[in-house]
MARTIKE-468583 format. One line per 3 residues: number of its first residue (from 0); their letters; for each residue x, y, z of N, C-alpha, C, O. Coordinates in Angstrom, 1 decimal, always signed. Example, Ala and Ser with C-alpha at 12.3 -4.5 7.8 and 13.67 -1.06 7.14 Angstrom:
residues 2
0) AS) +13.2/-5.7/+7.8/+12.3/-4.5/+7.8/+13.2/-3.3/+7.8/+14.2/-3.3/+8.5 ~ +12.8/-2.2/+7.1/+13.7/-1.1/+7.1/+12.9/+0.0/+7.9/+13.4/+1.1/+8.0
//
This chain:
residues 219
0) MKT) -120.6/-10.3/+244.8/-120.9/-11.6/+244.4/-121.6/-11.7/+243.1/-121.4/-12.6/+242.3 ~ -122.5/-10.7/+242.8/-123.1/-10.6/+241.5/-122.1/-10.4/+240.4/-122.2/-11.0/+239.3 ~ -121.1/-9.5/+240.6/-120.0/-9.3/+239.6/-119.3/-10.6/+239.3/-119.0/-10.9/+238.2
3) DRR) -118.9/-11.3/+240.4/-118.2/-12.6/+240.3/-119.0/-13.6/+239.5/-118.4/-14.2/+238.6 ~ -120.2/-13.7/+239.7/-121.1/-14.7/+239.0/-121.2/-14.3/+237.5/-121.1/-15.2/+236.7 ~ -121.4/-13.0/+237.3/-121.5/-12.6/+235.9/-120.2/-12.9/+235.1/-120.3/-13.3/+234.0
6) AFL) -119.1/-12.6/+235.7/-117.8/-12.9/+235.1/-117.6/-14.4/+234.8/-117.1/-14.8/+233.8 ~ -118.0/-15.2/+235.8/-117.9/-16.7/+235.6/-118.8/-17.1/+234.4/-118.4/-18.0/+233.6 ~ -120.0/-16.6/+234.3/-120.9/-17.0/+233.2/-120.3/-16.6/+231.9/-120.5/-17.3/+230.9
9) RTL) -119.6/-15.4/+231.9/-119.0/-15.0/+230.6/-118.0/-16.0/+230.1/-117.8/-16.2/+228.9 ~ -117.2/-16.6/+231.0/-116.2/-17.6/+230.6/-116.9/-18.8/+230.0/-116.2/-19.6/+229.3 ~ -118.2/-19.0/+230.2/-118.8/-20.2/+229.7/-119.5/-19.9/+228.3/-120.1/-20.8/+227.7
12) ATA) -119.6/-18.6/+228.0/-120.4/-18.2/+226.9/-120.1/-18.8/+225.6/-121.0/-18.9/+224.7 ~ -118.8/-19.2/+225.3/-118.4/-19.8/+224.1/-118.1/-21.3/+224.2/-117.5/-21.9/+223.3 ~ -118.5/-21.9/+225.4/-118.1/-23.3/+225.6/-118.9/-24.2/+224.7/-120.0/-23.9/+224.3
15) AGA) -118.3/-25.3/+224.3/-119.0/-26.2/+223.4/-120.2/-26.8/+224.0/-120.2/-27.2/+225.2 ~ -121.2/-27.0/+223.3/-122.4/-27.7/+223.8/-123.5/-26.8/+224.3/-124.7/-27.2/+224.4 ~ -123.2/-25.6/+224.7/-124.2/-24.7/+225.2/-123.7/-23.3/+225.2/-122.5/-23.1/+225.3
18) VIL) -124.6/-22.4/+225.1/-124.3/-20.9/+225.1/-125.0/-20.4/+226.3/-126.2/-20.4/+226.4 ~ -124.2/-19.8/+227.2/-124.8/-19.2/+228.4/-125.1/-17.7/+228.2/-124.2/-17.0/+227.7 ~ -126.3/-17.3/+228.4/-126.7/-15.8/+228.3/-126.5/-15.2/+229.7/-127.0/-15.7/+230.7
21) VPA) -125.7/-14.1/+229.7/-125.2/-13.6/+231.0/-126.4/-12.8/+231.7/-126.8/-11.8/+231.1 ~ -126.8/-13.2/+232.8/-127.8/-12.5/+233.6/-127.2/-11.7/+234.7/-126.0/-11.8/+235.0 ~ -128.0/-11.0/+235.5/-127.5/-10.4/+236.7/-128.0/-11.3/+237.8/-129.0/-11.1/+238.5
24) VSA) -127.2/-12.4/+238.0/-127.5/-13.4/+239.0/-126.7/-13.3/+240.3/-125.4/-13.1/+240.2 ~ -127.3/-13.3/+241.4/-126.6/-13.3/+242.7/-126.1/-14.6/+243.0/-126.9/-15.6/+242.9 ~ -124.9/-14.8/+243.5/-124.4/-16.1/+243.9/-125.1/-16.6/+245.1/-125.0/-17.8/+245.4
27) CGG) -125.9/-15.8/+245.8/-126.6/-16.2/+247.0/-128.0/-16.8/+246.7/-128.6/-17.3/+247.6 ~ -128.4/-16.8/+245.4/-129.6/-17.4/+245.0/-130.8/-16.5/+245.2/-130.6/-15.3/+245.3 ~ -132.0/-17.0/+245.2/-133.2/-16.2/+245.3/-133.8/-16.2/+246.7/-133.1/-16.6/+247.7
30) ATT) -135.0/-15.7/+246.8/-135.6/-15.6/+248.2/-136.4/-16.9/+248.5/-136.8/-17.6/+247.6 ~ -136.6/-17.1/+249.8/-137.4/-18.2/+250.1/-138.9/-17.9/+249.8/-139.3/-16.7/+249.9 ~ -139.7/-18.9/+249.5/-141.0/-18.6/+249.1/-141.9/-19.7/+249.6/-141.4/-20.8/+250.1
33) TPD) -143.2/-19.5/+249.6/-144.2/-20.4/+250.0/-145.1/-20.7/+248.9/-145.7/-19.8/+248.3 ~ -145.2/-22.0/+248.4/-146.1/-22.3/+247.3/-147.5/-21.9/+247.5/-148.0/-21.8/+248.6 ~ -148.1/-21.5/+246.3/-149.6/-21.2/+246.4/-150.4/-22.4/+246.6/-150.3/-23.4/+245.8
36) TST) -151.2/-22.4/+247.6/-152.1/-23.6/+247.8/-153.5/-23.0/+247.9/-154.2/-23.2/+248.9 ~ -153.9/-22.2/+246.9/-155.2/-21.5/+246.9/-156.3/-22.5/+247.1/-156.3/-23.7/+246.7 ~ -157.4/-21.9/+247.7/-158.6/-22.8/+247.9/-159.1/-23.4/+246.7/-159.2/-22.8/+245.6
39) GMS) -159.3/-24.7/+246.8/-159.8/-25.5/+245.6/-158.7/-26.3/+244.9/-159.0/-27.2/+244.2 ~ -157.5/-25.9/+245.1/-156.3/-26.6/+244.5/-155.8/-27.6/+245.5/-155.8/-27.5/+246.7 ~ -155.3/-28.7/+244.9/-154.7/-29.8/+245.7/-153.4/-29.2/+246.4/-152.6/-28.5/+245.7
42) PIP) -153.2/-29.4/+247.7/-152.0/-29.0/+248.3/-150.8/-29.6/+247.6/-150.9/-30.8/+247.1 ~ -149.7/-28.9/+247.5/-148.5/-29.4/+246.8/-147.7/-30.2/+247.8/-147.3/-29.7/+248.8 ~ -147.5/-31.5/+247.5/-146.7/-32.3/+248.5/-145.3/-31.9/+248.6/-144.6/-31.4/+247.6
45) KAR) -144.7/-31.9/+249.9/-143.3/-31.5/+250.1/-142.4/-32.6/+249.5/-141.4/-32.2/+248.9 ~ -142.7/-33.8/+249.7/-141.9/-34.9/+249.2/-142.8/-35.7/+248.2/-144.0/-35.7/+248.2 ~ -142.1/-36.5/+247.3/-142.9/-37.2/+246.3/-143.6/-38.4/+247.0/-143.0/-39.2/+247.6
48) PDG) -144.9/-38.4/+246.8/-145.7/-39.5/+247.5/-145.5/-40.8/+246.8/-145.1/-40.9/+245.6 ~ -145.7/-41.9/+247.5/-145.7/-43.2/+246.8/-146.8/-43.2/+245.7/-147.9/-42.7/+245.9 ~ -146.4/-43.8/+244.6/-147.3/-43.8/+243.5/-147.6/-42.5/+242.8/-148.6/-42.3/+242.1
51) WDP) -146.7/-41.6/+243.0/-146.8/-40.2/+242.4/-147.1/-40.3/+240.9/-146.4/-41.0/+240.2 ~ -148.1/-39.6/+240.5/-148.5/-39.6/+239.0/-148.6/-38.1/+238.7/-149.6/-37.4/+238.9 ~ -147.5/-37.6/+238.0/-147.6/-36.1/+237.7/-148.7/-35.7/+236.8/-149.2/-34.6/+236.9
54) MAF) -149.0/-36.6/+235.9/-150.1/-36.3/+235.0/-151.4/-36.1/+235.7/-152.1/-35.1/+235.6 ~ -151.8/-37.1/+236.6/-153.0/-37.0/+237.3/-153.0/-35.8/+238.3/-154.0/-35.1/+238.4 ~ -151.9/-35.6/+239.0/-151.9/-34.5/+239.9/-152.0/-33.1/+239.2/-152.8/-32.3/+239.6
57) NRA) -151.3/-32.9/+238.1/-151.3/-31.6/+237.5/-152.6/-31.4/+236.7/-153.1/-30.3/+236.6 ~ -153.2/-32.5/+236.2/-154.5/-32.3/+235.6/-155.6/-31.9/+236.6/-156.4/-31.0/+236.4 ~ -155.6/-32.6/+237.8/-156.6/-32.3/+238.8/-156.4/-30.9/+239.3/-157.3/-30.1/+239.5
60) RGN) -155.1/-30.5/+239.6/-154.8/-29.2/+240.1/-155.1/-28.1/+239.1/-155.6/-27.0/+239.4 ~ -154.8/-28.5/+237.8/-155.1/-27.5/+236.7/-156.6/-27.3/+236.6/-157.0/-26.1/+236.4 ~ -157.4/-28.3/+236.7/-158.8/-28.1/+236.6/-159.4/-27.4/+237.7/-160.5/-26.8/+237.6
63) AGA) -158.7/-27.3/+238.9/-159.1/-26.6/+240.0/-158.7/-25.1/+240.0/-159.0/-24.4/+240.9 ~ -157.9/-24.8/+239.0/-157.5/-23.3/+238.9/-156.0/-23.0/+238.6/-155.7/-21.9/+238.4 ~ -155.2/-24.0/+238.6/-153.7/-23.8/+238.4/-153.4/-23.6/+237.0/-152.3/-23.1/+236.6
66) IPD) -154.3/-24.0/+236.1/-154.1/-23.9/+234.6/-155.3/-23.1/+234.1/-156.4/-23.3/+234.5 ~ -155.0/-22.1/+233.1/-156.1/-21.3/+232.6/-157.2/-22.1/+232.0/-156.9/-23.1/+231.4 ~ -158.4/-21.6/+232.1/-159.5/-22.2/+231.5/-159.4/-22.5/+230.0/-159.9/-23.5/+229.5
69) TYL) -158.7/-21.6/+229.3/-158.5/-21.7/+227.9/-157.6/-22.9/+227.5/-157.6/-23.3/+226.3 ~ -156.9/-23.5/+228.4/-156.1/-24.6/+228.1/-156.6/-26.0/+228.6/-156.1/-27.0/+228.4 ~ -157.8/-25.9/+229.3/-158.3/-27.1/+230.0/-158.7/-28.2/+228.9/-158.6/-29.4/+229.2
72) DDI) -159.3/-27.7/+227.8/-159.7/-28.7/+226.8/-158.5/-29.5/+226.3/-158.6/-30.6/+226.0 ~ -157.4/-28.8/+226.2/-156.2/-29.4/+225.7/-155.6/-30.5/+226.7/-155.3/-31.6/+226.3 ~ -155.5/-30.1/+228.0/-155.0/-31.0/+229.0/-155.9/-32.2/+229.2/-155.5/-33.3/+229.6
75) NGP) -157.2/-32.0/+229.0/-158.2/-33.1/+229.2/-158.5/-33.9/+228.0/-159.3/-34.8/+228.0 ~ -157.9/-33.5/+226.8/-158.2/-34.1/+225.6/-157.4/-35.4/+225.4/-156.6/-35.8/+226.3 ~ -157.6/-36.1/+224.3/-157.0/-37.4/+224.1/-155.5/-37.4/+224.0/-154.8/-38.5/+224.3
78) DGD) -154.9/-36.3/+223.7/-153.4/-36.2/+223.6/-152.9/-35.3/+224.7/-151.8/-34.7/+224.6 ~ -153.7/-35.2/+225.8/-153.4/-34.2/+226.9/-152.1/-34.5/+227.6/-151.3/-33.6/+227.9 ~ -151.8/-35.8/+227.8/-150.6/-36.2/+228.5/-149.3/-35.8/+227.8/-148.5/-35.0/+228.3
81) AQH) -149.1/-36.3/+226.6/-147.9/-36.1/+225.9/-147.7/-34.7/+225.3/-146.7/-34.1/+225.4 ~ -148.8/-34.1/+224.8/-148.7/-32.9/+224.0/-148.9/-31.6/+224.9/-148.6/-30.5/+224.5 ~ -149.5/-31.8/+226.1/-149.8/-30.6/+226.9/-149.3/-30.7/+228.3/-148.5/-29.8/+228.7
84) LGK) -149.7/-31.7/+229.1/-149.1/-31.8/+230.5/-147.7/-32.2/+230.4/-146.9/-31.6/+231.1 ~ -147.3/-33.2/+229.6/-145.9/-33.7/+229.6/-145.0/-32.6/+229.1/-143.9/-32.5/+229.5 ~ -145.5/-31.7/+228.2/-144.8/-30.6/+227.6/-144.3/-29.6/+228.7/-143.4/-28.9/+228.5
87) HLP) -145.0/-29.6/+229.8/-144.8/-28.7/+230.9/-144.1/-29.3/+232.1/-143.9/-28.7/+233.1 ~ -143.6/-30.6/+232.0/-142.9/-31.2/+233.1/-141.4/-31.1/+232.9/-140.9/-31.2/+231.8 ~ -140.7/-30.9/+234.0/-139.3/-30.6/+233.9/-138.5/-31.9/+233.7/-138.9/-33.0/+234.1
90) WLP) -137.4/-31.8/+233.0/-136.4/-32.8/+232.9/-135.0/-32.2/+232.8/-134.8/-31.0/+232.5 ~ -134.0/-33.0/+233.1/-132.6/-32.5/+233.3/-131.8/-33.0/+232.1/-131.5/-34.2/+232.0 ~ -131.4/-32.1/+231.2/-130.6/-32.5/+230.0/-129.2/-32.9/+230.5/-128.7/-32.4/+231.5
93) QLD) -128.6/-33.8/+229.7/-127.2/-34.2/+230.0/-126.3/-33.2/+229.5/-126.2/-32.9/+228.3 ~ -125.5/-32.5/+230.4/-124.6/-31.4/+230.0/-123.3/-31.7/+230.7/-123.2/-32.3/+231.8 ~ -122.2/-31.1/+230.1/-121.0/-31.1/+230.8/-121.2/-30.3/+232.1/-121.7/-29.2/+232.1
96) ANL) -120.7/-30.9/+233.2/-121.0/-30.2/+234.5/-120.3/-28.8/+234.5/-120.8/-27.9/+235.3 ~ -119.3/-28.6/+233.8/-118.6/-27.3/+233.7/-119.5/-26.2/+233.1/-119.2/-25.0/+233.2 ~ -120.5/-26.6/+232.4/-121.4/-25.6/+231.7/-122.5/-25.1/+232.6/-123.2/-24.1/+232.3
99) VPA) -122.6/-25.7/+233.8/-123.7/-25.2/+234.8/-123.0/-24.6/+236.0/-122.2/-25.2/+236.7 ~ -123.3/-23.3/+236.2/-122.7/-22.6/+237.4/-123.0/-23.4/+238.7/-124.1/-23.9/+238.9 ~ -122.0/-23.3/+239.6/-122.2/-23.9/+240.9/-123.5/-23.3/+241.6/-123.6/-22.1/+241.5
102) GFI) -124.3/-24.2/+242.2/-125.5/-23.7/+242.9/-126.7/-23.6/+242.0/-127.7/-23.1/+242.4 ~ -126.6/-24.0/+240.7/-127.7/-23.9/+239.8/-128.0/-25.3/+239.2/-127.2/-26.2/+239.3 ~ -129.1/-25.5/+238.7/-129.5/-26.7/+238.0/-130.0/-26.3/+236.6/-130.7/-25.3/+236.4
105) AIM) -129.8/-27.1/+235.6/-130.2/-26.9/+234.2/-131.5/-27.7/+234.0/-131.5/-28.9/+234.1 ~ -132.6/-27.0/+233.6/-133.9/-27.6/+233.4/-134.4/-27.3/+232.0/-134.3/-26.2/+231.5 ~ -135.0/-28.3/+231.4/-135.8/-28.2/+230.2/-137.2/-28.7/+230.5/-137.4/-29.3/+231.5
108) WGD) -138.1/-28.5/+229.5/-139.5/-28.9/+229.7/-140.0/-29.7/+228.6/-139.8/-29.3/+227.4 ~ -140.6/-30.9/+228.9/-141.1/-31.7/+227.8/-140.0/-32.7/+227.3/-139.3/-32.4/+226.3 ~ -139.8/-33.8/+228.0/-138.7/-34.7/+227.7/-139.1/-35.6/+226.4/-140.0/-36.4/+226.5
111) PDV) -138.4/-35.4/+225.3/-138.8/-36.1/+224.1/-138.4/-37.6/+224.2/-139.0/-38.4/+223.5 ~ -137.5/-38.0/+225.1/-137.2/-39.4/+225.3/-138.3/-40.2/+225.9/-138.3/-41.4/+225.8 ~ -139.2/-39.6/+226.5/-140.4/-40.3/+227.1/-141.7/-40.0/+226.3/-142.8/-40.2/+226.8
114) GHA) -141.5/-39.4/+225.1/-142.6/-39.1/+224.3/-143.4/-37.8/+224.5/-144.5/-37.6/+224.0 ~ -142.8/-36.9/+225.3/-143.5/-35.6/+225.6/-143.1/-34.6/+224.5/-141.9/-34.5/+224.1 ~ -144.0/-33.8/+224.1/-143.7/-32.6/+223.3/-142.7/-31.7/+223.9/-142.8/-31.5/+225.1
117) RHP) -141.8/-31.1/+223.1/-140.9/-30.1/+223.7/-141.6/-28.8/+223.8/-142.3/-28.3/+223.0 ~ -141.3/-28.1/+224.9/-141.9/-26.8/+225.2/-141.2/-25.7/+224.4/-140.0/-25.5/+224.5 ~ -142.0/-25.0/+223.7/-141.5/-23.8/+223.0/-141.4/-22.6/+223.9/-141.9/-22.6/+225.0
120) NAP) -140.7/-21.6/+223.4/-140.6/-20.3/+224.1/-140.8/-19.2/+223.1/-140.4/-19.3/+221.9 ~ -141.4/-18.1/+223.5/-141.7/-17.0/+222.5/-141.6/-15.7/+223.3/-142.0/-15.6/+224.4 ~ -141.1/-14.7/+222.6/-141.0/-13.3/+223.2/-142.3/-12.6/+223.1/-143.2/-13.1/+222.5
123) RTD) -142.4/-11.5/+223.8/-143.5/-10.6/+223.7/-143.6/-10.0/+222.4/-142.6/-9.5/+221.8 ~ -144.8/-10.0/+221.8/-145.0/-9.3/+220.5/-146.4/-8.6/+220.6/-147.1/-8.8/+221.5 ~ -146.7/-7.9/+219.5/-148.0/-7.2/+219.5/-149.1/-8.2/+219.4/-150.2/-8.0/+220.0
126) DNP) -148.9/-9.3/+218.8/-149.9/-10.4/+218.7/-150.0/-11.2/+219.9/-151.0/-11.8/+220.3 ~ -148.9/-11.3/+220.7/-148.8/-12.1/+221.9/-148.1/-11.2/+223.0/-146.9/-11.5/+223.3 ~ -148.8/-10.3/+223.6/-148.1/-9.3/+224.5/-147.6/-10.0/+225.7/-146.7/-9.4/+226.4
129) EGH) -148.1/-11.1/+226.1/-147.6/-11.8/+227.3/-146.3/-12.6/+227.1/-145.5/-12.8/+228.0 ~ -146.1/-13.0/+225.8/-145.0/-13.9/+225.5/-145.3/-15.3/+226.0/-146.4/-15.6/+226.5 ~ -144.4/-16.2/+225.9/-144.6/-17.6/+226.3/-143.2/-18.2/+226.8/-142.4/-18.6/+226.0
132) WYN) -143.1/-18.2/+228.1/-141.9/-18.8/+228.8/-142.3/-19.1/+230.2/-143.4/-18.7/+230.7 ~ -141.4/-19.7/+231.0/-141.6/-19.9/+232.4/-141.0/-18.6/+233.1/-139.8/-18.3/+233.0 ~ -141.9/-17.9/+233.9/-141.4/-16.7/+234.5/-140.9/-16.9/+235.9/-140.3/-16.0/+236.5
135) WIR) -141.3/-18.0/+236.5/-140.6/-18.4/+237.8/-140.6/-19.9/+238.0/-141.4/-20.6/+237.5 ~ -139.5/-20.3/+238.7/-139.3/-21.7/+239.1/-138.9/-21.7/+240.5/-138.0/-21.0/+241.0 ~ -139.6/-22.5/+241.3/-139.4/-22.7/+242.8/-138.9/-24.1/+243.0/-139.5/-25.1/+242.6
138) IRK) -137.8/-24.2/+243.7/-137.1/-25.5/+244.0/-136.9/-25.6/+245.5/-136.4/-24.7/+246.1 ~ -137.2/-26.8/+246.0/-136.9/-27.2/+247.4/-136.5/-28.7/+247.4/-137.0/-29.4/+246.6 ~ -135.8/-29.0/+248.4/-135.4/-30.4/+248.6/-136.7/-31.2/+248.9/-137.6/-30.7/+249.7
141) ATD) -136.9/-32.3/+248.3/-138.1/-33.1/+248.4/-138.1/-33.9/+249.7/-137.7/-35.1/+249.8 ~ -138.5/-33.3/+250.8/-138.5/-33.9/+252.1/-139.7/-33.4/+252.9/-140.1/-32.2/+252.7 ~ -140.2/-34.2/+253.8/-141.3/-33.7/+254.7/-140.8/-32.8/+255.8/-141.6/-32.2/+256.4
144) DDA) -139.5/-32.8/+256.0/-138.9/-31.9/+257.0/-138.9/-30.5/+256.4/-139.1/-30.3/+255.3 ~ -138.6/-29.5/+257.3/-138.5/-28.2/+256.9/-137.3/-28.0/+255.9/-136.3/-28.7/+256.0 ~ -137.5/-27.2/+254.8/-136.5/-27.0/+253.8/-136.7/-25.7/+253.2/-137.8/-25.2/+253.1
147) TEL) -135.6/-25.1/+252.8/-135.6/-23.8/+252.1/-136.1/-24.0/+250.7/-135.6/-24.9/+250.0 ~ -137.0/-23.1/+250.2/-137.3/-23.1/+248.8/-136.8/-21.8/+248.2/-137.0/-20.7/+248.7 ~ -136.1/-22.0/+247.0/-135.6/-20.8/+246.3/-136.4/-20.6/+245.0/-136.8/-21.5/+244.3
150) EST) -136.7/-19.3/+244.7/-137.4/-19.0/+243.5/-136.4/-18.3/+242.6/-135.8/-17.3/+242.9 ~ -136.4/-18.8/+241.3/-135.6/-18.1/+240.3/-136.6/-17.4/+239.4/-137.6/-18.0/+239.0 ~ -136.3/-16.2/+239.0/-137.3/-15.4/+238.1/-136.7/-15.1/+236.8/-135.5/-15.0/+236.6
153) YTD) -137.6/-15.0/+235.8/-137.3/-14.8/+234.4/-138.3/-13.8/+233.8/-139.4/-14.2/+233.4 ~ -138.0/-12.5/+233.9/-139.0/-11.5/+233.5/-139.1/-11.3/+232.0/-139.9/-10.5/+231.5 ~ -138.2/-12.0/+231.2/-138.3/-11.8/+229.8/-137.7/-13.0/+229.1/-137.0/-13.8/+229.8
156) WPG) -137.9/-13.1/+227.8/-137.2/-14.1/+227.0/-137.1/-13.6/+225.6/-138.1/-13.1/+225.1 ~ -136.0/-13.7/+224.9/-134.8/-14.5/+225.2/-133.8/-13.9/+226.2/-132.8/-14.5/+226.5 ~ -134.0/-12.6/+226.6/-133.1/-12.1/+227.6/-133.7/-12.2/+229.0/-134.8/-12.7/+229.2
159) TGD) -133.0/-11.7/+230.0/-133.5/-11.7/+231.4/-133.4/-10.3/+231.9/-132.6/-9.4/+231.4 ~ -134.1/-10.0/+232.9/-134.1/-8.6/+233.5/-133.0/-8.4/+234.5/-132.4/-9.4/+235.0 ~ -132.7/-7.2/+234.8/-131.6/-6.9/+235.7/-131.7/-7.5/+237.1/-130.7/-7.8/+237.7
162) DDT) -132.9/-7.7/+237.6/-133.2/-8.2/+238.9/-133.5/-9.7/+238.9/-133.8/-10.3/+240.0 ~ -133.4/-10.4/+237.7/-133.7/-11.8/+237.7/-132.7/-12.6/+238.4/-131.5/-12.2/+238.4 ~ -133.1/-13.7/+239.0/-132.2/-14.6/+239.7/-132.0/-15.9/+238.9/-131.4/-16.8/+239.4
165) GAY) -132.6/-16.0/+237.7/-132.4/-17.2/+236.8/-131.7/-16.7/+235.5/-131.5/-15.5/+235.3 ~ -131.3/-17.7/+234.7/-130.6/-17.4/+233.5/-131.0/-18.4/+232.5/-131.6/-19.4/+232.8 ~ -130.5/-18.2/+231.2/-130.8/-19.1/+230.1/-129.5/-19.7/+229.5/-128.5/-19.0/+229.6
168) AVF) -129.6/-20.9/+229.0/-128.6/-21.4/+228.1/-129.2/-22.1/+226.9/-130.5/-22.2/+226.9 ~ -128.4/-22.5/+226.0/-128.9/-23.1/+224.7/-128.4/-24.5/+224.6/-127.2/-24.7/+224.6 ~ -129.3/-25.5/+224.6/-128.9/-26.8/+224.4/-128.3/-27.1/+223.0/-129.0/-26.9/+222.1
171) GGG) -127.1/-27.5/+223.0/-126.5/-27.8/+221.7/-125.8/-26.6/+221.0/-125.3/-26.7/+220.0 ~ -125.9/-25.4/+221.7/-125.4/-24.2/+221.1/-126.3/-23.6/+220.1/-127.4/-24.0/+219.9 ~ -125.9/-22.5/+219.5/-126.7/-21.8/+218.5/-127.5/-20.6/+219.2/-127.1/-20.2/+220.2
174) DLT) -128.5/-20.2/+218.5/-129.3/-19.0/+218.9/-130.5/-19.5/+219.8/-131.1/-20.5/+219.5 ~ -130.7/-18.8/+220.8/-131.8/-19.2/+221.8/-133.1/-19.3/+221.1/-134.0/-20.0/+221.5 ~ -133.3/-18.5/+220.1/-134.7/-18.4/+219.4/-134.8/-19.4/+218.3/-135.9/-19.5/+217.7
177) DDS) -133.8/-20.2/+218.0/-134.0/-21.2/+216.9/-135.0/-22.2/+217.3/-135.1/-22.5/+218.5 ~ -135.6/-22.8/+216.4/-136.6/-23.9/+216.6/-137.6/-23.5/+217.6/-137.9/-24.3/+218.5 ~ -138.2/-22.3/+217.5/-139.2/-21.8/+218.4/-138.8/-21.9/+219.9/-139.6/-22.0/+220.8
180) GKN) -137.5/-21.7/+220.1/-137.0/-21.7/+221.5/-137.0/-23.0/+222.2/-136.9/-23.0/+223.5 ~ -137.2/-24.1/+221.5/-137.3/-25.4/+222.2/-136.0/-25.9/+222.8/-136.0/-26.8/+223.6 ~ -134.9/-25.3/+222.4/-133.6/-25.7/+223.0/-133.2/-24.8/+224.2/-132.1/-24.9/+224.7
183) TIY) -134.2/-24.1/+224.7/-133.9/-23.2/+225.9/-133.7/-24.1/+227.1/-134.5/-24.9/+227.5 ~ -132.6/-23.8/+227.8/-132.3/-24.4/+229.1/-132.5/-23.3/+230.2/-132.0/-22.1/+230.0 ~ -133.2/-23.6/+231.2/-133.4/-22.7/+232.3/-132.4/-23.0/+233.4/-132.4/-24.1/+233.9
186) LAA) -131.6/-22.0/+233.8/-130.7/-22.2/+234.9/-131.4/-21.7/+236.1/-131.6/-20.5/+236.2 ~ -131.6/-22.5/+237.1/-132.4/-22.2/+238.3/-131.6/-22.4/+239.5/-130.8/-23.4/+239.6 ~ -131.7/-21.6/+240.6/-130.9/-21.7/+241.8/-131.4/-22.9/+242.6/-132.6/-23.2/+242.8
189) LPD) -130.4/-23.6/+243.2/-130.6/-24.7/+244.1/-130.4/-24.2/+245.5/-129.5/-23.5/+245.8 ~ -131.3/-24.6/+246.4/-131.0/-24.3/+247.8/-129.7/-25.0/+248.3/-129.3/-26.0/+247.8 ~ -129.1/-24.4/+249.3/-127.8/-24.8/+249.9/-127.9/-26.2/+250.4/-126.9/-26.9/+250.5
192) DVQ) -129.1/-26.7/+250.8/-129.2/-28.0/+251.5/-129.4/-29.1/+250.5/-129.5/-30.3/+250.8 ~ -129.3/-28.8/+249.2/-129.5/-29.8/+248.1/-128.1/-30.3/+247.6/-127.3/-29.5/+247.3 ~ -127.9/-31.6/+247.6/-126.7/-32.2/+247.1/-126.9/-33.2/+246.0/-128.0/-33.6/+245.7
195) SGD) -125.8/-33.6/+245.3/-125.9/-34.6/+244.3/-126.6/-35.9/+244.9/-126.2/-36.3/+246.0 ~ -127.5/-36.4/+244.2/-128.2/-37.6/+244.6/-129.5/-37.3/+245.3/-130.3/-38.2/+245.5 ~ -129.8/-36.0/+245.7/-131.0/-35.7/+246.3/-132.1/-35.5/+245.3/-131.9/-35.4/+244.1
198) RVR) -133.3/-35.6/+245.8/-134.5/-35.4/+245.0/-135.0/-34.0/+245.3/-135.0/-33.6/+246.5 ~ -135.5/-33.3/+244.3/-136.0/-31.9/+244.6/-137.4/-31.8/+244.0/-137.8/-32.6/+243.0 ~ -138.2/-31.0/+244.5/-139.5/-30.6/+244.0/-139.4/-29.4/+243.1/-138.8/-28.4/+243.6
201) IHA) -139.9/-29.4/+241.9/-139.9/-28.2/+241.0/-141.4/-27.8/+240.8/-142.2/-28.5/+240.3 ~ -141.6/-26.6/+241.2/-142.9/-25.9/+241.0/-142.7/-24.7/+240.2/-142.0/-23.8/+240.6 ~ -143.3/-24.7/+239.0/-143.0/-23.6/+238.1/-144.2/-23.1/+237.4/-145.2/-23.8/+237.3
204) HCL) -144.1/-21.9/+236.8/-145.2/-21.2/+236.2/-144.9/-20.8/+234.8/-144.0/-20.0/+234.5 ~ -145.7/-21.4/+233.8/-145.6/-21.0/+232.4/-146.6/-19.8/+232.2/-147.8/-19.9/+232.6 ~ -146.1/-18.7/+231.7/-147.0/-17.5/+231.5/-148.3/-17.8/+230.8/-149.3/-17.3/+231.1
207) THG) -148.2/-18.7/+229.8/-149.4/-19.0/+229.0/-150.3/-20.1/+229.5/-151.5/-20.0/+229.4 ~ -149.7/-21.1/+230.2/-150.4/-22.3/+230.5/-150.4/-22.7/+232.0/-150.8/-23.8/+232.3 ~ -150.0/-21.8/+232.9/-150.2/-22.0/+234.3/-149.1/-22.7/+235.0/-147.9/-22.8/+234.6
210) EYV) -149.4/-23.3/+236.2/-148.5/-23.9/+237.1/-148.4/-25.4/+236.9/-149.4/-26.1/+236.6 ~ -147.2/-25.9/+237.2/-146.9/-27.4/+237.1/-146.0/-27.8/+238.2/-145.1/-27.0/+238.6 ~ -146.1/-29.0/+238.6/-145.3/-29.5/+239.7/-144.8/-30.9/+239.4/-145.5/-31.7/+238.9
213) DFV) -143.5/-31.2/+239.7/-143.0/-32.5/+239.5/-141.7/-32.6/+240.4/-141.2/-31.6/+240.9 ~ -141.2/-33.8/+240.4/-140.0/-34.1/+241.2/-138.9/-34.7/+240.3/-139.2/-35.5/+239.4 ~ -137.6/-34.3/+240.5/-136.5/-34.8/+239.7/-135.4/-35.1/+240.7/-135.3/-34.6/+241.8
216) NIP) -134.5/-36.0/+240.3/-133.3/-36.3/+241.1/-132.1/-35.6/+240.5/-131.9/-35.5/+239.3 ~ -131.3/-35.0/+241.5/-130.1/-34.3/+241.1/-129.0/-35.2/+240.8/-128.6/-36.1/+241.7 ~ -128.4/-35.2/+239.6/-127.3/-36.1/+239.3/-126.0/-35.9/+240.2/-125.0/-36.6/+240.0
//
């Protein structure tokens, strides 16, 4: 299945509108996971609550430990919503459906259409040995009922590791590293019980700035 998926992604590599970087992705997706609900952090809701406010939730959970102390002044500052919290919230770019492998979803971070800063990505360097990208994304159907959660992993950027279950694409084509990596699309595995029209919960971890949670609707 891994060979078949790799071959399929190669056929998309020169498609107009996006460039797919070929990972070692299993067609079966990732492993089921349980979200971290460490003491002091707000429990992560399974379904989107009435009146859901992702800024308020992620700020409160961040101040309780989900976001590094070095970033708290930024998220709590006067431009914390648009420039820092909003920059880390997921949104779904409009892409030709043929550019996204079956069983995956294309995610970007920081929707400029709602005034959020676009999330950059950066490789590991001597000055920044950790790098700056999302190293895991966990997705489950947004329901209070039991549901499978899949984790997609990204152990490097701009490439991916041999055992990673996620992949990258480039919004609009070009090189993944152009414009500080802001055009990076994350291809993440969807659980089998998710269909078009469903809402999913996305819980993801930025190496530099911690964990963030939000809900999106699958087109």
